C-alpha positions in Angstrom: -4.8 -18.0 0.0 -1.7 -16.3 -1.4 -1.3 -12.6 -2.3 -1.4 -13.7 -6.0 -4.8 -15.3 -5.5 -6.2 -12.3 -3.7 -5.0 -9.8 -6.2 -5.5 -11.8 -9.4 -1.9 -11.0 -10.4 0.3 -13.5 -12.2 3.6 -12.4 -10.6 4.6 -11.5 -7.1 5.8 -8.1 -8.3 2.4 -7.3 -9.8 0.7 -8.5 -6.6 2.9 -6.2 -4.5 2.0 -3.2 -6.8 -1.7 -4.1 -6.6 -1.7 -4.6 -2.8 0.0 -1.2 -2.3 -2.4 0.5 -4.7 -5.4 -1.0 -3.0 -4.1 0.3 0.3 -3.9 3.8 -1.2 -7.5 3.4 -2.7 -8.8 2.3 0.8 -7.2 5.4 2.3 -8.6 7.6 -0.4 -12.1 6.1 0.1 -11.9 6.9 3.8 -11.0 10.5 3.0 -13.8 10.7 0.4 -16.3 9.3 2.9 -15.2 11.9 5.5 -15.6 14.7 3.0 -19.0 13.5 2.1 -20.0 13.4 5.7 -18.6 17.0 6.1 -20.6 18.1 3.1 -23.8 16.5 4.5 -23.3 18.5 7.7 -22.7 21.8 5.9 -25.7 21.1 3.7 -27.9 20.6 6.8 -26.8 24.0 8.1 -27.8 25.6 4.8 -31.1 23.8 4.8 -31.9 24.8 8.3 -31.1 28.4 7.6 -33.2 28.4 4.5 -36.2 26.7 6.2 -35.9 29.0 9.3 -36.1 32.0 7.0 -39.3 30.7 5.4 -37.6 29.3 2.3 -37.7 25.8 0.8 -35.4 23.0 1.9 -34.1 22.4 -1.6 -32.9 25.0 -4.1 -33.3 23.4 -7.5 -31.3 26.0 -9.4 -28.3 25.4 -7.0 -28.7 21.6 -7.5 -28.5 22.2 -11.3 -25.3 24.1 -10.8 -23.8 21.2 -8.8 -24.9 18.7 -11.4 -23.3 20.8 -14.2 -20.1 21.2 -12.2 -19.7 17.4 -11.7 -20.7 16.7 -15.3 -18.2 19.2 -16.6 -15.4 17.8 -14.4 -16.2 14.0 -14.8 -18.4 13.6 -17.8 -21.7 11.8 -17.8 -20.8 9.5 -14.8 -20.2 12.7 -12.9 -23.9 13.5 -13.2 -24.8 10.2 -11.6 -22.3 10.8 -8.8 -23.7 14.3 -8.2 -27.3 13.0 -8.0 -26.3 10.5 -5.4 -24.3 13.1 -3.5 -27.3 15.5 -3.6 -29.6 12.8 -2.4 -27.3 12.1 0.6 -27.0 15.8 1.4 -30.7 16.5 1.2 -31.6 14.4 4.2 -35.2 13.3 4.6 -37.5 15.4 2.6 
């Protein structure tokens, strides 16, 4: 299989651009995953502190702030992204 086949490009120049851009996307995805894992860890610290102090694990008003922030920054799809992120960071309820 050639680079043209893998990228769907019709020229070798376009295939080179696509290959380079895909490598950049893969690197960005690795960074995003790392940041999400870091966010999950920080969220666990917050939840533990809240529970230890007699509070609830989840603060719904804070979650609404997060949803609004993502919606404002990214539009409607941002809300879906934030919901998934919040679900990941909540851990098992």
